[in-house]
C-alpha atoms as one frame of an Amber mdcrd trajectory, in Angstrom:
protein
 229.927 190.970  -0.968 231.126 192.683   2.195 232.811 191.997   5.495 230.145
 189.698   6.953 230.249 187.486   3.866 233.914 186.700   4.566 233.517 185.910
   8.263 233.104 182.331   9.408 232.925 182.618  13.207 231.406 185.384  15.296
 231.309 184.480  18.981 233.945 182.934  21.246 233.523 182.959  25.016 230.790
 185.537  24.664 232.938 187.908  22.562 232.611 188.997  18.937 235.537 187.358
  17.132 235.292 187.320  13.331 237.517 184.836  11.551 238.223 185.174   7.861
 237.669 182.245   5.557 239.225 181.571   2.176 238.005 184.399  -0.111 237.700
 182.250  -3.241 235.685 179.571  -1.440 233.332 182.157   0.063 232.887 183.925
  -3.264 231.843 180.571  -4.730 229.449 180.038  -1.807 228.016 183.534  -2.364
 227.300 182.726  -6.008 226.034 179.226  -5.266 223.477 180.468  -2.727 222.422
 183.788  -4.281 223.019 183.087  -7.983 224.740 186.464  -8.148 228.431 186.974
  -8.844 230.447 189.161  -6.428 231.792 190.976  -9.499 229.287 191.424 -12.301
 228.262 193.703 -15.134 224.728 193.636 -16.514 222.968 195.715 -19.144 219.293
 196.243 -18.332 217.162 198.253 -20.771 220.386 199.692 -22.238 221.684 200.894
 -18.820 224.848 199.466 -17.278 224.797 198.041 -13.739 228.156 197.066 -12.240
 228.456 195.133  -8.993 231.943 195.732  -7.561 232.222 193.291  -4.689 234.935
 193.359  -2.076 237.845 190.951  -2.383 237.870 190.056   1.303 236.564 191.316
   4.659 239.281 193.851   5.415 238.780 197.606   5.849 239.763 198.590   2.286
 238.877 195.559   0.162 238.017 197.054  -3.254 241.487 196.629  -4.700 240.834
 195.050  -8.118 241.247 198.413  -9.812 241.966 197.078 -13.319 238.664 195.196
 -13.356 236.435 198.118 -12.343 238.250 200.478 -14.706 237.693 198.044 -17.589
 233.970 197.734 -16.796 233.457 201.497 -16.620 235.267 201.824 -19.957 232.875
 199.311 -21.530 229.883 201.307 -20.308 231.291 204.616 -21.557 232.126 203.177
 -24.967 228.533 202.006 -25.256 227.012 205.430 -24.427 228.835 208.344 -22.792
 225.592 210.231 -22.084 223.987 207.645 -19.829 224.549 207.105 -16.101 226.525
 204.088 -14.948 225.068 202.434 -11.840 227.708 200.899  -9.584 227.003 199.025
  -6.345 229.557 198.322  -3.620 229.214 197.114  -0.050 231.362 199.935   1.343
 230.894 203.655   0.787 233.544 205.920  -0.683 235.216 207.736   2.207 234.239
 211.378   2.603 231.034 211.184   0.575 227.645 210.086   1.963 226.391 210.082
   5.544 228.322 207.382   7.423 231.259 207.250   5.018 233.631 209.126   7.335
 233.250 206.327   9.878 232.727 203.362   7.545 233.983 204.316   4.072 237.068
 203.257   2.132 239.573 205.349   0.184 240.074 203.216  -2.923 236.516 203.618
  -4.234 236.601 207.411  -4.319 240.029 207.403  -5.978 238.522 205.606  -8.974
 235.033 207.095  -9.145 236.076 210.748  -8.933 237.183 210.523 -12.572 233.694
 209.625 -13.808 230.756 212.054 -13.346 228.459 209.470 -15.004 228.708 207.143
 -12.025 225.759 206.836  -9.657 227.098 204.812  -6.764 225.071 202.855  -4.192
 226.651 201.588  -0.962 225.697 199.965   2.332 227.736 198.859   5.367 227.205
 201.860   7.659 223.542 201.231   8.675 223.098 205.027   8.901 219.570 206.363
   8.402 218.257 207.315   4.958 216.166 209.999   6.654 219.317 212.133   6.752
 219.677 214.254   3.603 223.421 213.617   3.619 222.565 210.129   2.329 223.025
 211.540  -1.178 226.284 213.286  -2.108 227.532 214.886  -5.280 230.815 216.401
  -6.276 232.890 214.562  -8.874 230.208 211.831  -9.107 226.982 210.869  -7.325
 226.946 208.625  -4.267 223.957 207.297  -2.296 223.917 205.175   0.854 221.196
 202.575   1.387 220.809 202.208   5.193 220.035 198.647   6.333 217.019 196.414
   6.842 218.537 195.057  10.048 219.178 197.936  12.461 220.117 201.624  12.551
 223.453 202.968  13.727 224.409 206.529  14.704 227.461 208.751  14.408 230.159
 208.345  17.024 230.359 210.622  20.048 226.759 210.662  21.283 225.856 210.050
  24.909 222.941 207.877  23.751 224.733 206.130  20.871 225.890 204.450  18.771
 222.640 202.474  18.622 219.393 204.353  19.304 218.339 203.616  22.871 216.264
 205.150  25.642 217.439 206.754  28.878 217.681 203.325  30.513 220.153 202.104
  27.917 217.666 199.745  26.269 218.173 199.390  22.538 214.498 199.787  21.741
 214.463 201.736  18.499 217.535 200.494  16.627 215.426 197.979  14.715 212.668
 200.402  13.725 211.867 202.105  10.440 213.675 199.932   7.919 214.038 201.947
   4.729 214.845 201.333   1.112 215.076 203.132  -2.227 212.962 203.141  -5.380
 214.734 204.331  -8.521 212.959 205.473 -11.675 215.143 206.072 -14.740 214.274
 207.734 -18.025 216.156 209.646 -20.698 216.022 212.995 -18.898 216.530 212.111
 -15.237 217.047 209.577 -12.482 214.475 209.897  -9.700 215.233 208.234  -6.355
 212.585 207.940  -3.662 212.994 206.813  -0.065 210.429 204.407   1.308 209.758
 203.280   4.864 209.333 199.531   4.566 207.960 199.463   8.107 205.136 201.902
   7.293 204.927 201.226   3.542 205.029 204.941   2.759 207.354 207.316   0.943
 209.460 209.818   2.858 210.589 213.295   1.844 211.148 214.837  -1.563 212.545
 212.639  -4.362 216.198 213.089  -5.239 216.477 214.148  -8.891 219.633 213.653
 -10.956 219.397 215.433 -14.287 220.793 213.637 -17.338 223.308 213.620 -18.850
 225.350 213.754 -15.639 227.242 217.035 -15.455 229.022 218.234 -12.327 227.894
 221.782 -13.103 224.267 220.696 -12.687 224.692 218.682  -9.498 222.080 219.755
  -6.912 223.338 217.827  -3.919 226.798 219.235  -3.343 227.739 220.050   0.231
 228.251 223.780  -0.403 224.859 224.230  -2.070 222.995 222.361   0.618 224.607
 224.157   3.539 223.754 227.466   1.884 220.106 226.413   1.517 219.654 225.260
   5.119 217.959 227.267   7.838 218.935 227.169  11.495 216.717 225.179  13.840
 214.927 226.923  16.701 213.020 226.273  19.890 209.375 227.379  19.706 208.715
 229.230  22.972 204.995 229.839  23.557 204.928 229.776  27.352 207.206 229.419
  30.378 207.020 225.618  30.346 208.530 225.534  26.845 211.730 227.063  28.260
 212.229 224.472  30.982 214.763 221.693  31.289 213.369 219.275  33.849 215.789
 217.126  35.845 214.425 214.136  37.727 215.805 211.241  39.702 214.901 207.806
  38.478 215.804 204.683  40.442 216.026 202.701  37.231 218.819 204.931  35.915
 222.228 203.889  37.222 225.043 206.428  37.636 222.983 209.316  36.358 219.759
 211.269  36.283 217.110 211.859  33.636 216.352 215.182  32.013 213.622 216.136
  29.592 212.690 219.107  27.419 210.459 220.095  24.517 211.794 219.193  21.069
 213.041 222.007  18.831 211.815 222.736  15.303 213.430 222.507  11.875 211.663
 222.075   8.528 213.743 218.951   7.919 214.622 217.616  11.379 216.829 218.121
  14.419 219.781 215.775  14.315 221.626 216.669  17.550 220.997 218.364  20.875
 224.046 219.925  22.522 224.013 220.263  26.300 226.371 222.665  28.050 227.070
 222.336  31.778 228.634 225.576  33.027 230.143 225.716  36.514 230.791 228.749
  38.745 234.209 229.223  37.099 232.487 229.527  33.711 234.042 226.236  32.605
 231.926 224.388  30.028 231.329 220.645  29.807 229.572 219.719  26.541 227.549
 216.585  25.836 225.896 215.591  22.565 222.646 213.649  22.226 221.245 212.299
  18.979 217.538 212.912  18.401 215.080 210.304  17.129 215.273 211.753  13.608
 215.613 208.238  12.144 211.876 207.712  12.771 209.173 209.124  10.539 207.975
 212.596  11.636 204.737 211.326  13.168 206.674 208.910  15.393 209.218 211.365
  16.774 208.851 212.463  20.393 207.574 215.956  21.135 209.218 215.804  24.564
 212.663 214.204  24.692 214.091 212.404  27.716 217.764 211.476  28.034 220.179
 210.211  30.653 222.844 212.533  32.052 225.804 210.457  33.196 227.275 211.877
  36.377 230.706 210.257  36.142 233.362 212.940  35.965 230.986 215.755  36.919
 232.058 217.338  40.218 229.474 218.345  42.847 228.240 221.899  42.494 225.640
 224.125  40.902 225.600 224.255  37.112 223.905 226.454  34.565 222.582 224.214
  31.818 221.962 225.211  28.207 220.580 223.055  25.390 221.026 223.967  21.708
 219.507 222.251  18.655 221.631 221.314  15.614 220.371 220.216  12.196 222.110
 217.529  10.142 224.443 219.845   8.189 225.705 221.446  11.399 223.712 224.683
  11.728 222.944 225.475  15.368 219.959 227.260  16.879 220.458 230.841  18.021
 218.076 230.428  20.933 218.439 227.758  23.600 216.796 226.265  26.649 218.282
 227.145  30.025 218.070 225.604  33.483 219.982 224.964  36.674 221.250 221.703
  38.098 222.628 221.005  41.537 224.769 217.899  41.890
């Protein structure tokens, strides 16, 4: 159970206005309709699966600490060498992709004591395409995206929901993804699948058993060290160009387009710098269409540049590419814009 399961009313006078119902009544309704308890512990083929539901719809609702501690203890007493699979609606803050915006503190406080835990969470709607969707340090955490719509990080000119240069939310409902987990005595293998295309994506995530923090592959430090910087492939003069164009359909701005950069995984962000004659820099961030499968991503990207707050003048424009762990391209595209 999560926040939406505790909300009774959504819209009033055209505005989103959630109202909380009685938690106990809604937990009963949840069980009555889904035949699944908000708090449960099942043993399937000798593996423990714990469902730690939220107590209400607030921002940090996993507060029944004694209960989850007791359930983890039961699993460990049964077999200390096996993973313990725990599902929550919310992510543990500071773990998987999306958890900094949408995670809660209480979950991590408990789980960091147990390297056996493999934790699955939802809530954020962030894309499973991003390799930060699996995290390891004291335990293992994995986020599960959504089958409804995709959401982006905060701070993008074209966010938080994927949309085109006209502001139309055209792609936020595309490429629903899920996970397939295969468990045996030596490892847990987790594969990502595009439910839209019915095909697997990327390399499987492998968690060696028994769980040992010294053998964790998906720690932040290891993955940053392994990453290469993205780059723009420049084969001719046109590949260097940033093209600005007026478009009557675009209000309070202009469109610009350029050739997509390259990275063996994907480009997450494009950073635009507007540099005036005083060498002052105005930076804008644009999220790429990485959340689509590789064959569906655009080879030429087109975004809207909002002109509010940009004074008239001549600007040098640079565009850098950034991959999902933050490494930035050394080379960049360069152009000139007169406003």
